[in-house]
C-alpha positions as CSV (number, residue, x, y, z in Angstrom):
1,M,120.4,52.7,-40.6
2,R,122.9,50.0,-39.7
3,K,126.3,51.0,-38.3
4,L,129.3,49.6,-40.1
5,S,132.9,49.5,-38.7
6,A,136.1,48.1,-40.1
7,G,139.5,47.3,-38.4
8,I,142.8,45.6,-38.6
9,L,144.1,43.1,-36.1
10,L,147.9,43.1,-36.2
11,F,149.6,39.8,-35.1
12,R,153.1,38.5,-34.6
13,K,154.5,35.1,-34.0
14,R,156.6,34.6,-30.9
15,P,158.2,31.4,-29.4
16,T,155.4,31.5,-26.8
17,G,152.6,31.8,-29.4
18,I,150.7,34.4,-31.3
19,E,150.5,38.0,-30.0
20,V,148.0,40.6,-31.1
21,F,148.1,44.4,-31.0
22,L,145.1,46.1,-29.3
23,V,144.3,49.7,-28.5
24,H,142.7,51.3,-25.4
25,P,140.2,54.0,-26.1
26,G,141.1,57.5,-24.9
27,G,139.0,59.9,-22.9
28,P,137.8,60.2,-19.3
29,F,135.1,57.5,-19.6
30,W,137.7,54.8,-20.4
31,K,140.5,56.0,-18.2
32,N,140.1,53.4,-15.4
33,K,138.7,50.6,-17.5
34,D,140.9,47.7,-18.6
35,A,139.3,44.2,-18.8
36,G,136.8,44.2,-21.6
37,A,137.7,47.7,-22.7
38,W,140.4,47.2,-25.4
39,S,139.6,47.0,-29.1
40,I,141.2,46.2,-32.4
41,P,142.0,49.6,-34.2
42,K,138.8,50.2,-36.1
43,G,136.2,52.8,-36.9
44,E,132.9,53.5,-38.7
45,Y,132.5,53.9,-42.4
46,A,129.6,54.7,-44.7
47,D,127.8,52.2,-46.9
48,G,129.4,52.1,-50.3
49,T,132.9,52.6,-48.9
50,D,135.4,49.8,-49.4
51,P,135.7,48.2,-45.9
52,L,139.4,47.5,-46.2
53,D,140.1,51.1,-47.3
54,A,138.1,52.2,-44.2
55,A,140.1,49.8,-42.0
56,K,143.4,51.1,-43.2
57,R,142.2,54.7,-42.8
58,E,141.0,54.1,-39.2
59,F,144.2,52.3,-38.3
60,L,146.2,55.3,-39.5
61,E,143.9,57.7,-37.6
62,E,144.1,55.7,-34.3
63,T,147.8,54.8,-34.4
64,G,149.6,57.1,-36.9
65,V,150.8,54.0,-38.9
66,D,150.0,53.5,-42.6
67,L,149.7,49.8,-43.3
68,D,150.2,47.8,-46.4
69,G,150.7,44.1,-47.0
70,E,148.9,40.8,-47.3
71,F,145.6,41.3,-45.4
72,I,143.8,38.2,-44.2
73,S,140.1,38.4,-44.0
74,L,138.6,37.7,-40.6
75,D,135.1,38.2,-42.0
76,R,132.5,40.2,-40.1
77,I,130.6,40.0,-36.8
78,R,127.5,41.6,-35.4
79,Q,128.1,43.1,-32.0
80,T,125.3,43.0,-29.4
81,G,124.4,46.7,-30.2
82,G,123.8,45.7,-33.8
83,K,127.0,47.3,-35.2
84,I,128.6,45.1,-38.0
85,V,132.4,45.0,-37.7
86,T,134.5,43.7,-40.5
87,A,138.2,42.9,-39.8
88,W,141.4,41.8,-41.4
89,A,144.6,40.5,-39.8
90,L,148.1,41.5,-40.8
91,Q,151.3,40.1,-39.6
92,R,153.8,42.7,-38.4
93,D,156.6,42.3,-35.8
94,S,156.6,45.7,-34.2
95,M,154.7,49.0,-33.8
96,P,156.2,52.5,-33.4
97,P,154.9,54.8,-30.6
98,L,151.2,55.7,-31.2
99,R,150.2,59.0,-32.7
100,S,146.4,59.1,-32.3
101,N,143.9,61.6,-33.6
102,T,142.1,63.6,-30.9
103,F,138.5,64.4,-30.2
104,S,136.9,67.3,-28.3
105,M,134.3,67.0,-25.6
106,E,132.9,69.0,-22.7
107,W,134.8,67.9,-19.6
108,P,134.0,67.9,-16.8
109,P,130.3,67.4,-17.7
110,K,128.3,70.6,-17.6
111,S,131.4,72.7,-17.1
112,G,131.1,74.5,-20.4
113,R,134.8,73.7,-21.1
114,A,135.9,71.7,-24.1
115,Q,138.9,69.5,-23.7
116,E,140.9,67.4,-26.2
117,F,141.5,63.7,-25.7
118,P,143.3,61.1,-27.8
119,E,141.0,58.7,-29.7
120,V,143.4,56.0,-28.4
121,D,145.5,56.5,-25.4
122,R,147.7,53.4,-25.7
123,G,148.4,50.2,-27.6
124,E,150.0,47.0,-26.5
125,W,150.8,43.5,-27.7
126,F,149.0,40.7,-25.9
127,S,149.0,36.9,-26.0
128,L,145.8,35.5,-27.4
129,N,144.8,34.4,-23.9
130,D,145.4,37.8,-22.4
131,A,143.7,39.5,-25.4
132,R,140.5,37.5,-24.7
133,K,140.3,39.2,-21.3
134,K,141.2,42.7,-22.5
135,L,139.1,42.8,-25.7
136,V,135.5,44.0,-25.8
137,K,133.4,40.9,-25.7
138,G,131.9,41.4,-29.2
139,Q,135.3,41.2,-30.9
140,V,136.7,38.0,-29.3
141,Q,135.5,36.0,-32.3
142,F,138.2,37.7,-34.4
143,L,140.8,36.1,-32.1
144,D,139.3,32.7,-32.6
145,R,139.4,33.2,-36.4
146,L,143.0,34.4,-36.3
147,A,143.9,31.3,-34.1
148,V,142.4,29.0,-36.7
149,H,144.2,30.8,-39.6
150,T,147.6,30.8,-37.9
151,S,147.4,27.1,-36.9
152,R,147.3,26.0,-40.5
């Protein structure tokens, strides 16, 4: 069964160019990873679910922010692992502090103790050039598509 994921790429226009809002995954595996570890806020959804509704829900779960507005389709991509990611862009000038959902996992491994970790441990605005270095490789196409849209 194919995995489907949907997300929202916030952007803002600055005198120096376009900036995008990315999130860093929480938990011990991602703690010391930076380049190539960031993502657009996104998450999986079931076949038959409206992808934009799923993207809004996932954005809310990962950031604590409920979005509305004129969403711009960035279409879909297939990541190397086969997951299909559909994304939209939305212009927004700021973000409040994150309030992410948490997940539980055994940590340290084989300790028998469950610990809670935030799904997302931080979010930041990046220039398109910096975002290309931070973003997981499979999502960089969304930056290219946003750049084309905002240059019109």
